[in-house]
N, CA, C and O atoms as a DFTB+ gen file, in Angstrom:
832 C
 N C O
     1  1       0.764      -1.304      -0.092
     2  2       0.023       0.039       0.147
     3  2       0.855       1.217      -0.023
     4  3       1.772       1.347       0.788
     5  1       0.715       2.062      -0.883
     6  2       1.560       3.341      -1.034
     7  2       0.922       4.182       0.090
     8  3      -0.204       4.125       0.585
     9  1       2.064       5.043       0.364
    10  2       1.672       5.983       1.340
    11  2       1.209       7.303       0.900
    12  3       1.652       7.750      -0.158
    13  1       0.241       8.078       1.696
    14  2      -0.222       9.320       1.071
    15  2       0.750      10.248       0.663
    16  3       1.675      10.254       1.475
    17  1       0.936      11.121      -0.366
    18  2       1.824      11.808      -0.760
    19  2       2.535      12.481       0.118
    20  3       3.763      12.425       0.061
    21  1       1.916      13.204       1.041
    22  2       2.522      14.133       2.102
    23  2       3.531      13.330       3.042
    24  3       4.280      13.992       3.759
    25  1       3.599      11.732       3.080
    26  2       4.336      11.094       3.725
    27  2       5.328      10.389       3.177
    28  3       6.085       9.707       3.868
    29  1       5.441      10.498       1.662
    30  2       6.557       9.704       0.949
    31  2       7.843      10.486       0.922
    32  3       7.905      11.685       0.649
    33  1       8.913       9.676       1.241
    34  2      10.418      10.302       1.455
    35  2      10.946       9.779       0.220
    36  3      10.585       8.694      -0.237
    37  1      11.964      10.681      -0.436
    38  2      12.412      10.634      -1.458
    39  2      13.829       9.880      -0.840
    40  3      14.063       9.806       0.366
    41  1      14.707       9.348      -1.894
    42  2      15.875       8.848      -1.702
    43  2      16.751       9.698      -1.216
    44  3      17.516       9.367      -0.310
    45  1      16.749      11.053      -1.825
    46  2      17.683      12.275      -1.452
    47  2      17.557      12.492      -0.112
    48  3      18.548      12.563       0.615
    49  1      16.340      12.615       0.330
    50  2      15.797      13.147       1.643
    51  2      16.436      11.945       2.684
    52  3      17.024      12.329       3.694
    53  1      16.326      10.719       2.453
    54  2      16.841       9.771       3.382
    55  2      18.402       9.856       3.438
    56  3      18.934       9.693       4.536
    57  1      19.076      10.067       2.479
    58  2      20.593      10.323       2.478
    59  2      20.940      11.537       3.209
    60  3      21.830      11.556       4.059
    61  1      20.154      12.676       2.842
    62  2      20.399      14.130       3.589
    63  2      20.248      13.839       5.095
    64  3      21.031      14.312       5.918
    65  1      19.248      13.070       5.413
    66  2      18.842      12.972       6.675
    67  2      20.112      12.361       7.513
    68  3      20.708      12.938       8.423
    69  1      20.419      10.879       6.919
    70  2      21.552      10.429       7.394
    71  2      22.448      11.024       7.617
    72  3      22.802      10.925       8.792
    73  1      23.395      12.025       6.646
    74  2      24.382      12.723       6.699
    75  2      24.434      13.689       7.695
    76  3      25.468      14.011       8.279
    77  1      23.279      14.177       7.904
    78  2      23.119      15.310       8.969
    79  2      23.282      14.541      10.501
    80  3      23.943      14.935      11.461
    81  1      22.582      13.510      10.400
    82  2      22.540      12.585      11.731
    83  2      24.136      12.115      12.133
    84  3      24.597      12.311      13.257
    85  1      24.710      11.627      11.304
    86  2      26.256      11.333      11.315
    87  2      26.849      12.517      11.711
    88  3      27.480      12.363      12.757
    89  1      26.887      13.750      11.226
    90  2      27.573      14.856      11.479
    91  2      27.303      15.356      12.932
    92  3      28.239      15.683      13.661
    93  1      25.935      15.410      13.355
    94  2      25.512      15.922      14.558
    95  2      26.287      14.994      15.782
    96  3      26.693      15.459      16.847
    97  1      26.399      13.378      15.293
    98  2      26.697      12.552      16.434
    99  2      28.098      12.681      16.631
   100  3      28.590      12.095      17.595
   101  1      28.816      13.347      15.880
   102  2      30.471      13.537      15.980
   103  2      30.582      15.001      16.815
   104  3      31.613      15.328      17.403
   105  1      29.675      15.617      16.787
   106  2      29.983      16.952      17.811
   107  2      29.650      16.666      19.048
   108  3      28.723      15.908      19.330
   109  1      30.361      17.234      19.861
   110  2      30.061      17.352      21.431
   111  2      29.142      18.197      21.805
   112  3      29.005      19.284      21.244
   113  1      28.373      17.786      22.836
   114  2      27.128      18.507      23.155
   115  2      27.584      19.907      23.752
   116  3      28.547      19.923      24.520
   117  1      26.979      20.982      23.452
   118  2      27.068      22.321      23.880
   119  2      26.952      22.590      25.365
   120  3      25.834      22.296      25.788
   121  1      27.678      23.004      26.162
   122  2      27.722      23.387      27.148
   123  2      27.696      24.907      27.506
   124  3      28.797      25.456      27.457
   125  1      26.615      25.691      27.863
   126  2      26.697      27.194      28.247
   127  2      27.269      27.932      26.791
   128  3      27.894      28.992      26.835
   129  1      26.998      27.296      25.644
   130  2      27.572      27.973      24.433
   131  2      28.773      27.601      23.855
   132  3      29.130      28.020      22.754
   133  1      29.499      26.739      24.626
   134  2      30.659      26.189      24.137
   135  2      30.797      24.877      23.983
   136  3      30.058      24.248      24.741
   137  1      31.583      24.106      23.167
   138  2      31.285      22.882      23.198
   139  2      31.881      21.894      24.179
   140  3      33.110      21.916      24.243
   141  1      31.340      21.164      24.836
   142  2      31.743      20.455      25.980
   143  2      33.282      19.698      25.550
   144  3      33.286      18.971      24.556
   145  1      34.427      19.880      26.249
   146  2      35.533      19.245      25.854
   147  2      36.731      20.311      25.401
   148  3      37.945      20.162      25.260
   149  1      35.855      21.434      25.238
   150  2      36.824      22.459      24.763
   151  2      37.209      23.325      26.191
   152  3      36.465      23.824      27.035
   153  1      38.354      23.290      26.111
   154  2      38.915      24.264      27.325
   155  2      39.170      25.655      27.498
   156  3      39.570      26.124      28.564
   157  1      38.966      26.266      26.561
   158  2      39.039      27.655      26.356
   159  2      40.550      28.157      26.422
   160  3      41.533      27.418      26.483
   161  1      40.553      29.476      26.400
   162  2      42.093      29.984      26.203
   163  2      42.381      30.712      27.654
   164  3      41.509      31.124      28.420
   165  1      43.776      30.773      27.848
   166  2      44.203      31.049      29.047
   167  2      45.499      32.035      28.824
   168  3      46.405      31.641      28.091
   169  1      45.587      33.410      29.505
   170  2      46.698      34.262      29.206
   171  2      47.984      33.418      29.901
   172  3      48.001      32.807      30.969
   173  1      48.899      33.582      29.047
   174  2      50.144      32.977      29.768
   175  2      51.456      33.906      29.412
   176  3      51.531      34.591      28.392
   177  1      52.440      33.819      30.384
   178  2      53.580      34.591      30.555
   179  2      54.572      33.624      30.544
   180  3      54.641      32.760      31.418
   181  1      55.491      33.727      29.438
   182  2      56.801      32.864      29.449
   183  2      58.165      33.845      29.379
   184  3      58.042      35.009      28.996
   185  1      59.093      33.461      29.658
   186  2      60.367      33.873      29.388
   187  2      61.017      32.946      28.446
   188  3      61.362      31.843      28.870
   189  1      61.237      33.284      27.151
   190  2      61.793      32.655      26.133
   191  2      63.119      32.690      25.636
   192  3      63.272      33.593      24.813
   193  1      64.121      32.013      25.858
   194  2      65.362      32.446      25.306
   195  2      65.810      34.119      25.983
   196  3      66.440      34.928      25.302
   197  1      65.414      34.364      27.206
   198  2      65.593      35.587      27.672
   199  2      64.701      36.490      27.158
   200  3      65.143      37.635      27.252
   201  1      63.449      36.415      26.571
   202  2      62.844      37.405      25.869
   203  2      61.126      37.138      26.740
   204  3      60.521      36.067      26.695
   205  1      60.726      38.151      27.330
   206  2      59.277      37.836      27.886
   207  2      58.366      37.835      26.881
   208  3      58.408      38.727      26.033
   209  1      57.394      36.812      26.832
   210  2      56.635      36.533      25.658
   211  2      55.233      36.453      26.483
   212  3      55.208      35.859      27.560
   213  1      54.129      37.036      25.975
   214  2      52.938      36.795      26.579
   215  2      51.998      35.999      25.063
   216  3      52.063      36.132      23.841
   217  1      51.298      35.291      25.881
   218  2      50.380      34.326      24.601
   219  2      49.078      34.103      25.328
   220  3      49.017      34.130      26.558
   221  1      48.010      33.876      24.526
   222  2      46.768      33.567      24.980
   223  2      46.372      32.372      24.224
   224  3      46.042      32.487      23.044
   225  1      46.383      30.978      24.948
   226  2      46.332      29.881      24.215
   227  2      45.368      29.062      24.797
   228  3      45.109      29.211      25.991
   229  1      44.713      28.093      24.030
   230  2      43.961      27.087      24.452
   231  2      44.694      26.151      25.552
   232  3      45.845      25.773      25.333
   233  1      44.128      25.844      26.536
   234  2      44.646      25.224      27.731
   235  2      45.153      23.915      27.447
   236  3      45.905      23.329      28.226
   237  1      44.702      23.358      26.174
   238  2      45.469      22.026      25.789
   239  2      46.346      22.106      24.758
   240  3      46.555      21.053      24.156
   241  1      46.970      23.182      24.364
   242  2      48.177      23.220      23.865
   243  2      49.396      23.051      24.297
   244  3      49.856      23.795      25.163
   245  1      50.098      22.050      23.761
   246  2      51.238      21.743      24.407
   247  2      52.560      22.748      24.516
   248  3      52.499      23.689      23.724
   249  1      53.543      22.719      25.215
   250  2      54.591      23.546      25.169
   251  2      55.227      23.457      23.789
   252  3      55.644      24.541      23.381
   253  1      55.379      22.543      23.074
   254  2      55.861      22.183      21.831
   255  2      55.357      22.832      20.924
   256  3      56.096      23.341      20.081
   257  1      54.070      22.974      20.862
   258  2      53.137      23.591      19.962
   259  2      53.201      25.074      19.892
   260  3      53.304      25.790      18.897
   261  1      53.107      25.440      21.351
   262  2      53.250      26.880      21.723
   263  2      54.546      27.388      20.928
   264  3      54.476      28.349      20.162
   265  1      55.663      26.723      21.146
   266  2      56.892      27.168      20.887
   267  2      56.785      27.305      19.160
   268  3      57.002      28.389      18.620
   269  1      56.484      26.278      18.498
   270  2      56.398      25.960      17.288
   271  2      55.611      26.954      16.399
   272  3      56.057      27.805      15.630
   273  1      54.270      26.620      16.709
   274  2      53.245      27.352      15.938
   275  2      52.873      28.728      16.399
   276  3      52.172      29.499      15.745
   277  1      53.451      29.007      17.701
   278  2      52.670      30.423      18.163
   279  2      53.863      31.330      18.322
   280  3      53.681      32.544      18.232
   281  1      55.247      30.775      18.586
   282  2      56.327      31.634      18.808
   283  2      57.331      31.426      17.648
   284  3      58.380      32.069      17.594
   285  1      56.963      30.476      16.690
   286  2      57.621      30.295      15.541
   287  2      58.902      30.060      15.788
   288  3      59.700      30.764      15.170
   289  1      59.460      28.999      16.765
   290  2      60.638      28.930      17.270
   291  2      60.925      27.336      16.867
   292  3      61.013      26.470      17.737
   293  1      61.048      27.077      15.560
   294  2      60.852      25.892      14.906
   295  2      62.095      24.894      15.197
   296  3      62.057      23.749      14.748
   297  1      63.152      25.336      15.927
   298  2      64.230      24.540      16.062
   299  2      64.044      23.456      16.712
   300  3      64.602      22.377      16.511
   301  1      63.001      23.798      17.768
   302  2      62.469      22.377      18.671
   303  2      61.668      21.750      17.776
   304  3      60.809      22.395      17.176
   305  1      61.835      20.461      17.575
   306  2      61.433      19.414      16.520
   307  2      60.251      18.460      17.025
   308  3      60.285      17.904      18.123
   309  1      59.421      18.356      16.299
   310  2      58.346      17.354      16.814
   311  2      58.425      15.924      16.019
   312  3      58.158      15.699      14.838
   313  1      58.850      15.082      16.984
   314  2      59.431      13.745      16.235
   315  2      58.363      12.821      16.352
   316  3      57.569      12.724      15.417
   317  1      58.207      11.983      17.588
   318  2      57.171      11.074      17.785
   319  2      55.876      11.872      18.549
   320  3      54.773      11.377      18.318
   321  1      55.904      12.802      19.244
   322  2      54.673      13.422      19.953
   323  2      54.312      12.584      21.103
   324  3      53.290      12.751      21.768
   325  1      55.099      11.773      21.287
   326  2      54.734      10.880      22.654
   327  2      55.519      10.824      23.423
   328  3      55.282       9.939      24.245
   329  1      56.713      11.543      23.652
   330  2      57.980      11.519      24.606
   331  2      58.645      10.447      24.369
   332  3      59.086       9.884      25.371
   333  1      58.913       9.873      23.145
   334  2      59.710       8.397      23.181
   335  2      61.111       8.985      22.617
   336  3      62.194       8.512      22.961
   337  1      60.989       9.952      21.809
   338  2      62.341      10.248      20.909
   339  2      63.319      11.539      21.516
   340  3      64.523      11.502      21.263
   341  1      62.925      12.338      22.084
   342  2      63.803      13.511      22.591
   343  2      63.963      14.426      21.838
   344  3      64.817      15.258      22.142
   345  1      63.257      14.575      20.692
   346  2      63.583      15.677      19.426
   347  2      63.242      16.922      19.942
   348  3      63.813      17.934      19.538
   349  1      62.175      16.967      20.985
   350  2      61.467      18.015      21.237
   351  2      62.004      18.612      22.606
   352  3      61.301      19.394      23.247
   353  1      63.353      18.200      23.072
   354  2      63.623      18.599      24.333
   355  2      63.979      20.012      24.360
   356  3      64.502      20.641      23.440
   357  1      63.630      20.461      25.551
   358  2      64.015      22.038      25.798
   359  2      64.432      22.236      27.404
   360  3      64.377      21.276      28.172
   361  1      64.759      23.266      27.747
   362  2      65.158      23.574      28.940
   363  2      64.069      24.480      29.898
   364  3      63.904      25.668      29.622
   365  1      63.430      23.936      30.891
   366  2      62.449      24.635      31.588
   367  2      63.153      24.872      32.941
   368  3      63.411      23.913      33.668
   369  1      63.503      26.283      33.328
   370  2      64.107      26.659      34.379
   371  2      65.305      25.760      34.698
   372  3      65.578      25.322      35.816
   373  1      66.000      25.538      33.538
   374  2      67.229      24.653      33.619
   375  2      67.310      23.175      33.536
   376  3      68.267      22.409      33.423
   377  1      66.123      23.007      33.619
   378  2      65.687      21.507      33.757
   379  2      65.189      20.901      32.263
   380  3      64.358      21.526      31.604
   381  1      65.720      19.731      31.821
   382  2      65.462      19.360      30.549
   383  2      64.167      18.558      30.650
   384  3      64.003      17.699      31.516
   385  1      63.158      18.906      29.635
   386  2      62.041      18.251      29.860
   387  2      61.699      17.944      28.153
   388  3      62.331      18.603      27.327
   389  1      60.731      16.975      27.707
   390  2      60.203      16.560      26.627
   391  2      58.795      17.660      26.534
   392  3      57.784      17.640      27.237
   393  1      59.108      18.480      25.544
   394  2      58.167      19.746      25.421
   395  2      56.697      19.120      24.743
   396  3      55.659      19.779      24.786
   397  1      56.762      17.928      24.196
   398  2      55.476      17.618      23.599
   399  2      54.527      16.953      24.725
   400  3      53.339      16.714      24.509
   401  1      55.181      16.678      25.957
   402  2      54.415      16.041      26.914
   403  2      54.079      17.194      28.106
   404  3      53.724      16.999      29.268
   405  1      54.272      18.202      27.540
   406  2      53.908      19.166      28.595
   407  2      52.799      20.249      28.319
   408  3      52.910      20.666      27.167
   409  1      51.976      20.715      28.868
   410  2      51.022      21.651      28.618
   411  2      51.592      23.019      28.765
   412  3      52.212      23.278      29.796
   413  1      51.434      23.986      27.769
   414  2      52.065      25.284      27.956
   415  2      51.608      25.987      29.193
   416  3      52.299      26.824      29.774
   417  1      50.245      25.562      29.627
   418  2      49.551      26.325      30.549
   419  2      50.181      25.964      31.794
   420  3      50.069      26.780      32.710
   421  1      50.783      24.963      31.994
   422  2      51.604      24.528      33.358
   423  2      53.203      25.197      33.365
   424  3      54.107      24.740      34.064
   425  1      53.342      26.293      32.500
   426  2      54.690      26.830      32.632
   427  2      54.536      28.203      32.641
   428  3      55.446      28.861      32.137
   429  1      53.300      28.942      33.240
   430  2      53.310      30.545      33.426
   431  2      54.251      30.801      34.230
   432  3      54.383      30.291      35.343
   433  1      55.038      31.685      33.674
   434  2      56.000      32.485      34.623
   435  2      57.522      31.662      34.592
   436  3      58.441      32.040      35.319
   437  1      57.656      30.545      33.701
   438  2      58.714      29.741      33.905
   439  2      59.722      30.420      32.582
   440  3      59.316      31.109      31.646
   441  1      61.102      29.987      32.850
   442  2      62.025      30.529      31.887
   443  2      62.192      29.274      30.982
   444  3      62.331      28.203      31.572
   445  1      62.197      29.273      29.777
   446  2      62.262      28.370      28.808
   447  2      63.396      28.564      27.856
   448  3      63.499      29.639      27.266
   449  1      64.403      27.430      27.633
   450  2      65.329      27.525      26.557
   451  2      65.364      26.843      25.563
   452  3      65.355      25.641      25.825
   453  1      65.408      27.137      24.304
   454  2      65.283      26.357      23.229
   455  2      66.798      26.359      22.527
   456  3      67.791      26.946      22.956
   457  1      66.704      25.626      21.456
   458  2      68.174      25.538      20.878
   459  2      68.406      26.962      20.418
   460  3      69.560      27.381      20.497
   461  1      67.410      27.805      19.924
   462  2      67.806      29.129      19.489
   463  2      68.409      30.019      20.360
   464  3      68.935      31.077      20.013
   465  1      68.317      29.487      21.779
   466  2      68.746      30.275      22.897
   467  2      70.057      30.014      23.275
   468  3      70.508      30.687      24.202
   469  1      70.771      29.165      22.744
   470  2      72.120      28.813      23.099
   471  2      73.329      29.496      22.234
   472  3      74.429      29.629      22.770
   473  1      73.121      29.906      20.955
   474  2      74.205      30.445      20.449
   475  2      73.666      31.048      19.001
   476  3      72.595      30.728      18.487
   477  1      74.595      31.956      18.464
   478  2      74.152      32.169      17.128
   479  2      75.376      31.734      16.023
   480  3      76.375      31.109      16.382
   481  1      75.162      32.115      14.797
   482  2      75.772      31.486      13.587
   483  2      77.401      31.886      14.052
   484  3      78.357      31.113      13.992
   485  1      77.425      33.209      14.495
   486  2      78.715      34.005      14.628
   487  2      79.456      33.724      16.193
   488  3      80.567      34.144      16.516
   489  1      78.564      32.934      17.023
   490  2      78.998      32.871      18.256
   491  2      78.326      31.658      18.688
   492  3      77.336      31.773      19.409
   493  1      78.765      30.437      18.317
   494  2      78.308      29.275      18.767
   495  2      78.314      28.888      20.162
   496  3      79.276      29.368      20.761
   497  1      77.573      28.196      20.845
   498  2      77.835      27.671      22.247
   499  2      78.826      26.409      21.948
   500  3      78.925      25.688      20.955
   501  1      79.548      26.424      23.240
   502  2      80.562      25.322      22.892
   503  2      80.200      24.179      22.416
   504  3      80.836      23.679      21.488
   505  1      79.046      23.521      23.000
   506  2      78.420      22.219      22.555
   507  2      77.921      22.423      21.297
   508  3      77.967      21.371      20.659
   509  1      77.520      23.221      20.751
   510  2      76.957      23.469      19.307
   511  2      78.305      23.222      18.345
   512  3      78.278      22.586      17.291
   513  1      79.485      23.854      18.923
   514  2      80.919      23.940      18.204
   515  2      81.381      22.454      18.207
   516  3      82.018      21.949      17.282
   517  1      80.962      21.740      19.446
   518  2      81.783      20.644      19.739
   519  2      80.789      19.340      18.547
   520  3      81.306      18.400      17.943
   521  1      79.712      19.630      18.542
   522  2      78.802      18.640      17.523
   523  2      79.335      19.013      16.087
   524  3      79.290      18.087      15.278
   525  1      79.737      19.987      15.723
   526  2      80.150      20.225      14.419
   527  2      81.631      19.822      14.379
   528  3      81.872      19.175      13.360
   529  1      82.635      19.993      15.127
   530  2      83.973      19.532      15.167
   531  2      83.902      17.923      15.149
   532  3      84.666      17.320      14.395
   533  1      82.909      17.147      16.048
   534  2      82.932      15.684      16.030
   535  2      81.957      15.077      14.856
   536  3      81.820      13.859      14.749
   537  1      81.387      15.864      14.111
   538  2      80.671      15.249      13.036
   539  2      79.363      14.480      13.728
   540  3      78.918      13.395      13.352
   541  1      78.855      15.278      14.811
   542  2      77.915      14.373      15.778
   543  2      76.412      14.619      15.236
   544  3      75.484      14.785      16.027
   545  1      76.252      14.631      13.972
   546  2      74.871      14.587      13.370
   547  2      74.924      14.222      11.749
   548  3      75.889      14.412      11.008
   549  1      73.767      13.708      11.426
   550  2      73.670      13.336       9.788
   551  2      72.470      14.035       9.390
   552  3      72.643      15.095       8.789
   553  1      71.331      13.665       9.599
   554  2      70.173      14.387       9.007
   555  2      69.965      15.690       9.742
   556  3      69.390      16.631       9.195
   557  1      70.462      15.760      11.067
   558  2      70.272      17.085      11.759
   559  2      68.912      16.945      12.424
   560  3      68.763      17.759      13.336
   561  1      67.870      16.128      12.214
   562  2      66.624      16.458      12.893
   563  2      66.616      16.308      14.430
   564  3      65.764      16.886      15.106
   565  1      67.511      15.577      14.941
   566  2      67.294      15.276      16.406
   567  2      68.379      16.084      16.980
   568  3      68.437      15.993      18.206
   569  1      69.254      16.851      16.434
   570  2      70.309      17.391      16.998
   571  2      69.941      18.632      18.112
   572  3      70.540      18.725      19.183
   573  1      69.037      19.416      17.758
   574  2      68.520      20.583      18.660
   575  2      68.203      19.788      20.159
   576  3      68.595      20.052      21.296
   577  1      67.470      18.889      19.727
   578  2      67.246      18.072      21.320
   579  2      68.399      17.574      21.937
   580  3      68.618      17.816      23.124
   581  1      69.283      16.793      21.141
   582  2      70.485      16.289      21.648
   583  2      71.279      17.395      22.266
   584  3      71.721      17.319      23.412
   585  1      71.464      18.512      21.412
   586  2      72.142      19.649      22.250
   587  2      71.531      20.077      23.551
   588  3      72.224      20.132      24.567
   589  1      70.333      20.364      23.555
   590  2      69.638      20.672      24.662
   591  2      69.783      19.755      25.771
   592  3      70.111      20.150      26.890
   593  1      69.527      18.427      25.470
   594  2      69.667      17.332      26.533
   595  2      71.116      17.585      26.999
   596  3      71.284      17.791      28.201
   597  1      72.275      17.590      26.095
   598  2      73.642      17.457      26.292
   599  2      74.153      18.467      27.306
   600  3      74.943      18.178      28.205
   601  1      73.595      19.788      27.073
   602  2      73.894      20.745      27.937
   603  2      73.432      20.712      29.133
   604  3      74.035      21.332      30.009
   605  1      72.138      19.908      29.469
   606  2      71.374      19.887      30.670
   607  2      72.269      18.739      31.704
   608  3      72.483      18.874      32.909
   609  1      72.692      17.614      30.826
   610  2      73.497      16.618      31.455
   611  2      74.674      16.960      32.157
   612  3      74.981      16.381      33.200
   613  1      75.451      17.987      31.588
   614  2      76.556      18.382      32.176
   615  2      76.294      19.433      33.206
   616  3      77.175      19.679      34.030
   617  1      75.031      20.143      33.230
   618  2      74.644      21.035      34.461
   619  2      74.322      19.987      35.508
   620  3      74.759      20.262      36.625
   621  1      73.634      18.810      35.393
   622  2      73.013      17.826      36.149
   623  2      74.465      17.417      36.921
   624  3      74.605      17.573      38.134
   625  1      75.348      16.962      36.189
   626  2      76.402      16.600      36.969
   627  2      77.186      17.400      37.973
   628  3      77.669      17.010      39.036
   629  1      77.223      18.809      37.332
   630  2      78.003      19.683      38.194
   631  2      77.209      20.173      39.328
   632  3      77.713      20.702      40.318
   633  1      75.816      19.961      39.136
   634  2      75.113      20.088      40.281
   635  2      74.855      18.863      41.399
   636  3      74.100      18.854      42.371
   637  1      75.517      18.115      41.032
   638  2      75.627      16.825      41.833
   639  2      74.295      15.727      41.826
   640  3      74.092      14.857      42.673
   641  1      73.504      16.010      40.691
   642  2      72.561      14.965      40.479
   643  2      73.055      13.771      39.731
   644  3      73.668      13.727      38.665
   645  1      72.641      12.782      40.546
   646  2      73.007      11.249      40.009
   647  2      72.328      10.711      38.758
   648  3      71.355      11.307      38.297
   649  1      72.806       9.606      38.191
   650  2      72.140       8.917      37.115
   651  2      70.832       8.282      37.741
   652  3      70.740       7.658      38.798
   653  1      69.915       8.573      36.891
   654  2      68.597       7.938      37.526
   655  2      68.575       6.290      37.451
   656  3      67.894       5.605      38.215
   657  1      69.501       5.710      36.322
   658  2      69.607       4.365      36.446
   659  2      70.368       3.640      37.368
   660  3      70.048       2.618      37.975
   661  1      71.622       4.407      37.416
   662  2      72.554       3.792      38.293
   663  2      72.770       4.475      39.607
   664  3      73.157       3.738      40.515
   665  1      72.618       5.580      39.848
   666  2      72.671       6.407      41.124
   667  2      74.404       6.936      40.863
   668  3      75.066       7.522      41.719
   669  1      74.793       6.637      39.765
   670  2      76.574       6.822      39.629
   671  2      76.290       8.636      39.450
   672  3      75.261       9.167      39.032
   673  1      77.492       9.276      39.891
   674  2      77.937      10.666      39.580
   675  2      79.275      10.697      39.317
   676  3      80.104      10.324      40.147
   677  1      79.601      11.171      38.069
   678  2      80.872      11.186      37.540
   679  2      81.159      12.593      37.710
   680  3      80.217      13.379      37.818
   681  1      82.407      13.017      37.747
   682  2      82.928      14.455      37.578
   683  2      82.889      14.756      36.180
   684  3      83.070      13.835      35.383
   685  1      82.663      16.008      35.743
   686  2      82.797      16.328      34.390
   687  2      84.181      15.986      33.736
   688  3      84.319      15.723      32.541
   689  1      85.120      16.019      34.601
   690  2      86.231      15.800      33.720
   691  2      86.647      14.390      33.675
   692  3      87.724      14.160      33.125
   693  1      85.946      13.367      34.180
   694  2      86.213      12.162      34.110
   695  2      84.747      11.448      33.337
   696  3      84.650      10.222      33.387
   697  1      83.728      12.189      32.693
   698  2      82.864      11.639      32.285
   699  2      83.120      10.658      31.250
   700  3      83.893      10.866      30.315
   701  1      82.405       9.485      31.437
   702  2      82.736       8.426      30.503
   703  2      81.653       8.229      29.571
   704  3      80.509       8.413      29.986
   705  1      81.853       7.862      28.304
   706  2      80.951       7.536      27.422
   707  2      79.627       6.554      27.623
   708  3      78.481       6.663      27.189
   709  1      80.184       5.665      28.366
   710  2      79.129       4.892      29.136
   711  2      78.282       5.530      29.905
   712  3      77.087       5.284      29.739
   713  1      78.614       6.329      30.748
   714  2      77.834       7.151      31.621
   715  2      76.814       8.148      30.911
   716  3      75.677       8.422      31.297
   717  1      77.395       8.566      29.930
   718  2      76.842       9.510      29.087
   719  2      75.660       9.138      28.276
   720  3      74.707       9.852      27.964
   721  1      75.904       7.813      27.970
   722  2      75.106       7.119      26.936
   723  2      73.722       6.916      27.516
   724  3      72.638       7.093      26.959
   725  1      74.043       6.411      29.043
   726  2      72.841       6.147      29.916
   727  2      72.127       7.584      30.062
   728  3      70.946       7.713      29.740
   729  1      72.718       8.419      30.449
   730  2      72.143       9.904      30.625
   731  2      71.449      10.396      29.665
   732  3      70.409      11.015      29.889
   733  1      72.031      10.145      28.178
   734  2      71.091      10.670      26.976
   735  2      70.200       9.815      26.347
   736  3      69.694      10.022      25.244
   737  1      69.968       8.627      27.224
   738  2      69.312       7.380      26.345
   739  2      67.831       7.854      25.982
   740  3      67.237       7.108      25.203
   741  1      67.196       8.909      26.402
   742  2      65.984       9.509      26.189
   743  2      66.158      10.204      24.733
   744  3      65.114      10.509      24.156
   745  1      67.229      10.442      24.177
   746  2      67.321      11.266      22.760
   747  2      67.864      10.043      22.035
   748  3      68.845       9.354      22.314
   749  1      66.949       9.934      20.989
   750  2      67.223       9.037      19.923
   751  2      67.833       9.768      18.766
   752  3      67.518      10.920      18.468
   753  1      68.796       8.983      18.074
   754  2      69.157       9.359      16.847
   755  2      69.014       8.402      15.932
   756  3      69.726       7.404      16.037
   757  1      68.224       8.489      15.027
   758  2      67.512       7.387      13.933
   759  2      68.780       7.349      13.013
   760  3      68.942       6.266      12.449
   761  1      69.611       8.213      12.778
   762  2      70.901       8.046      11.981
   763  2      72.035       7.248      12.381
   764  3      72.934       6.846      11.643
   765  1      71.881       7.020      13.875
   766  2      73.086       6.215      14.418
   767  2      74.199       6.948      14.831
   768  3      75.265       6.365      15.025
   769  1      74.085       8.181      14.994
   770  2      75.421       9.065      15.142
   771  2      76.080       9.047      16.868
   772  3      76.907       9.859      17.281
   773  1      75.581       8.115      17.540
   774  2      75.612       8.160      18.899
   775  2      77.097       8.112      19.466
   776  3      77.272       8.565      20.597
   777  1      78.100       7.633      18.815
   778  2      79.558       7.574      19.098
   779  2      80.042       8.965      18.966
   780  3      80.898       9.402      19.736
   781  1      79.544       9.654      18.050
   782  2      80.126      11.228      17.628
   783  2      79.716      12.038      18.534
   784  3      80.451      12.918      18.982
   785  1      78.148      11.807      19.039
   786  2      77.569      12.732      19.846
   787  2      78.235      12.434      21.322
   788  3      78.394      13.429      22.029
   789  1      78.583      11.333      21.784
   790  2      79.098      11.004      22.860
   791  2      80.477      11.801      23.137
   792  3      80.775      12.378      24.183
   793  1      81.427      11.675      21.683
   794  2      82.549      12.208      21.759
   795  2      82.525      13.701      22.252
   796  3      83.149      14.218      23.179
   797  1      81.477      14.334      21.220
   798  2      81.330      15.590      21.457
   799  2      81.262      16.603      22.808
   800  3      81.819      17.655      23.125
   801  1      80.045      15.496      23.565
   802  2      79.596      15.898      24.871
   803  2      80.963      15.678      25.723
   804  3      81.389      16.650      26.348
   805  1      81.575      14.613      25.769
   806  2      82.822      14.180      26.535
   807  2      84.005      15.362      26.231
   808  3      84.661      15.865      27.143
   809  1      84.127      15.633      25.153
   810  2      84.882      16.893      24.908
   811  2      84.630      18.304      25.364
   812  3      85.542      19.115      25.527
   813  1      83.288      18.578      25.575
   814  2      83.108      19.877      26.113
   815  2      83.211      19.454      27.838
   816  3      83.810      20.220      28.593
   817  1      82.665      18.356      28.290
   818  2      82.822      18.169      29.738
   819  2      84.311      18.119      30.112
   820  3      84.611      18.327      31.288
   821  1      85.186      17.883      29.284
   822  2      86.712      18.058      29.587
   823  2      87.380      19.174      29.437
   824  3      88.602      19.202      29.582
   825  1      86.719      20.160      29.150
   826  2      87.517      21.379      29.025
   827  2      87.434      22.242      30.309
   828  3      86.496      22.101      31.094
   829  1      88.367      23.082      30.498
   830  2      88.544      23.777      31.793
   831  2      87.234      24.868      32.036
   832  3      87.183      25.553      33.057
């Protein structure tokens, strides 16, 4: 039995209704005029490489994306984005962290140092110069994180921070390649330049 004309539904109407339903199902429900799950923005003040910067960021933005996408400091690299490779290593108040695992909102008032803050082409940081002298990179993608981590390693040893794995503490003048490899194990070099990286860092550690 055919339906009255007013109740007949065309194929186009069925497809359109289904598409609208699927799209609506993918949207979070609105709460107070704002989609649920949206955290809004937050004013943020950072000192980055000695320069005071003010940002207004979504609270879900990572420190890595804040540096790269909002401050355009692209020396800090996005590798795995899961804290496994160390390409995004930066220093926060002198302590090395994976910027991809930390929300920018957690660092209001902090001092952040990226690879851009270590030296200039005409005045390289000693660690940067050592990496060049020892050919401690190939593709170079991991190098900014490696250098940031290496600088922090020497600062940790000088401050008396023992190795997390062994509890050992070596004087910078006698830093062994083995201890250095353990301390730098969070920084992955997919090109396999580990020996040259170790040589560069030990070289800097042994300087007066």
